[in-house]
C-alpha positions as CSV (number, residue, x, y, z in Angstrom):
1,M,11.9,-5.1,-11.8
2,S,12.5,-2.2,-9.5
3,P,13.6,-2.9,-5.9
4,V,10.5,-1.2,-4.5
5,R,8.5,-3.8,-6.5
6,E,10.6,-6.7,-5.5
7,Y,9.9,-5.7,-1.9
8,Y,6.1,-5.2,-2.2
9,N,5.1,-7.8,-4.6
10,P,5.3,-10.7,-2.1
11,I,3.2,-8.8,0.3
12,I,0.7,-7.9,-2.3
13,T,0.4,-11.6,-3.5
14,N,-0.3,-12.7,-0.1
15,L,-3.0,-10.2,0.3
16,L,-4.5,-11.4,-2.9
17,R,-4.5,-15.0,-1.8
18,E,-6.0,-14.1,1.6
19,H,-8.6,-12.0,-0.3
20,D,-9.4,-14.7,-2.8
21,S,-9.9,-17.3,0.1
22,L,-12.5,-15.2,1.8
23,P,-16.2,-16.1,0.9
24,Q,-18.1,-13.6,-1.2
25,E,-20.4,-12.9,1.8
26,N,-17.4,-11.2,3.7
27,V,-17.9,-7.9,1.7
28,A,-16.3,-5.7,4.4
29,E,-13.4,-7.9,4.9
30,R,-12.8,-8.2,1.2
31,K,-13.0,-4.5,0.6
32,N,-10.5,-4.0,3.5
33,F,-8.1,-6.2,1.6
34,Q,-8.7,-4.3,-1.6
35,R,-8.0,-1.0,0.0
36,R,-4.7,-2.4,1.3
37,I,-3.7,-3.9,-1.9
38,L,-4.5,-0.6,-3.7
39,F,-2.6,1.4,-1.1
40,L,0.6,-0.7,-1.7
41,M,0.1,-0.4,-5.5
42,T,-0.1,3.3,-5.1
43,T,3.0,3.4,-2.9
44,I,5.0,1.3,-5.4
45,K,3.9,3.9,-8.2
46,M,4.8,6.9,-6.2
47,E,8.3,5.5,-5.1
48,E,9.0,4.7,-8.7
49,L,8.0,8.2,-10.0
50,E,10.1,9.6,-7.1
51,N,13.0,7.7,-8.0
52,S,12.8,8.5,-11.6
53,Y,13.5,12.1,-10.8
54,I,16.8,11.3,-9.2
C-alpha cells in the first residue's frame, strides 16, 4: 500500500463509520460526509499519479 493510502485510509474509514451511523433522514449531513470521502479518495489518486512520474 502506498504511503499516502496508509495515511488517509484510517481517516476515510472513520468518516465512513460516522456516515453509516447517521439516520437515513439526515440527507444533508450524509452528503457532506460523502463529499469529504470522495475528496480524500481523489487526493489519494492524485498523489499516487503524481508520485508515479517521479
